[in-house]
N, C-alpha and C positions, 0 to 999 in steps of 0.2 A: 504494500500500500504506500504510494508515494506522497500523495497530498491528503493530509488529515483535515477534515472540515473544522473550521474555527469554532463551530457550535459544540463539537465534541470536546475540543480542547477546553473551552469555557466550562462545560459541564464537569469535566474531570477536575479542573482547578477549583470549582465550587465545592466538589465533594471532598477533595484532599487538601487543598490549600497549597499544593506544590506549585513551582514556577512554571511559566509558559513553556519554556524549552524542555523541561523535565516531562511535562504532560504530553507535549508533542512527540517526544522520543518514545515514551511509554506506549502511546497509542500506535505509533508506527511499528514498534516491536510486537505489539499485541494484535496487529493487523485490524485495528479499528474496534476491537472488542473492549468495551468500557470496563467490564468486570475484571478481565485479565489485566488491563492497564492499571487498575487500582492495586491489584496484587503485586504487579511489578514495582510500582512506586513504594509499596510497603516493604518489599524485600530490599530495594535499593536504599530506602530510608534506614532500615535496621543496620545495614552495612555502614552507612554514614555515621550513625549513632555510635557504633563501636569505635570508629576512627577518632571521634571527638571525645571519647570518654576520659582521656587523661588531661584534658585542658583545664586550666584554672577557672573557677567560677566564683568571682568576688562581687558581682553585682546581683541584683534581684529585688524581690519584694517580700515583705512580711504581711500576710493577710489574716483576717479573722472571719470566722463563720459562727453565728449565733443561731441556734434552732429554737423556733417558737417565740411567742410573745406573751408573757415575759419569758426570756431565755432561761432554759434550765440546763442546756448542754451547749458547749461552745468549743472552738478549737482555734489555735494559732498555728501558722505554718510558715516556715521560711523556705522559699524556693529561689535558688541561685542560678545565674546564667553568666555569660562572659562579659557582656556589655550592657550599659544602661539603655542603649537603643532598643535592644530586644526586651529588656525588663519593662519598658513602657508600652509594648505592643498589646493590643487587645487579646490576642491569642495567648500570650504568656500570662497575663493577669487572669484571664478566664481559667486557664489551667491551674494556677495557684488557688483560685477560689474553689474550683471543683475538688482539688486535693484536700483543702481545709474541710469542705463538706464531707468528704470521704472519711477523714479522721473523726469528725464529730459523730458521724453515723455508725461507724464500725468499731471505733475504739481500739486501734492496733496498739500492741505493746512494744513493737520493734519496727525499725525502718526496713531492714532487709534480713534475710535468713542468716547471714553471717554474724549478725548482732545477737542472735539468740545464744545465751550461755549453754554450754554442754550439759550442765547439771539440770537445766530446765528441760532439755530434750530427753534426758534419761528418765524423767518423770512422766513423759507422754507414753500412753499405752502403745503396745506393739501395733504396727500397721496404721497408726493415726498420725504419724509425724508429718506427712504431706498435708493432711487436712489441717493440722495445728498451725503449720507455717503459713498456709493460705489465710487463716483467720488472724494470726498474731502479727504478721509482717505486712506493713503497708504496701510495699512494692509487689508482693505476691498476691494481694487481694484482687478479686474481680472488681472492676470499676462499677460503682453503684448505678451510674447512668447507662451503662452498657456492659452487662455481666459477661459478654462473650470476649471482652478484652481485659487484660490485667492492668493495674496501675502502672507497672513497669513498661508495658507496651505502649500505653498512652504517652508516657514521658518520651520514649524513643521516637514515636511518631512526631512529637513536637520538636525534638532535636532535628529530625530530618527536614521538617518544614522551615523551622526558624534558622537552621544552619549553625547552631551553637550548642555546646554542652549545657545540659540542664540537670540540676541536682537538688533533691530535697535535702536541705541541710539539717533541719530539726522540726519537731512539731510537739504540741502540747494539747491535750484534750481536758476540758473542764466539765464536770458534772456537779450540779448543785449537791452539796453535802459530802463530796469526795475531795481528797487531797490530790492535786495534779502532780504529774511527774513529767519533766521535760525529757523528751527522747531525741537523741541525736546519735549519729553513727560513730563508731569507734574510729579514731584517726590513726 
């Protein structure tokens, strides 16, 4: 397929947020199949995310989410990126707010599975370790707005679209009557 219709490129951009040339190339490689082009962009995006993983992330935002009125549950979350330009984009801020809502709704105890102490894992019943990690680790959880995706894959998609490394630095969940614990990854 040599010439991809502009309407297909536009539709793919709206679905994925990827750049014009990336969309055009994906559609050419997929021979005009929109579904296949989305898959190609996801695969390429994950590869980009892996390449950017080591970059320093010193910019970003701290967001809050309060559930209900009056609020009985809330969360604070720090999401970092490489530049203040990306930190100010609607997509980045929306991602941060969605992640804060995820923390408030699910109450994860750890950021990633590597943060779970060995003594905690030994207390988990045989055969339930994977299930425990999906509940206890923010990055392993199914995204509450789309359970077919994990929080980690959501962040990797944002890395692919925004072109910078993105890292959840720390989060804290508050519930009326409970003592909060600030959770951040081990450095």
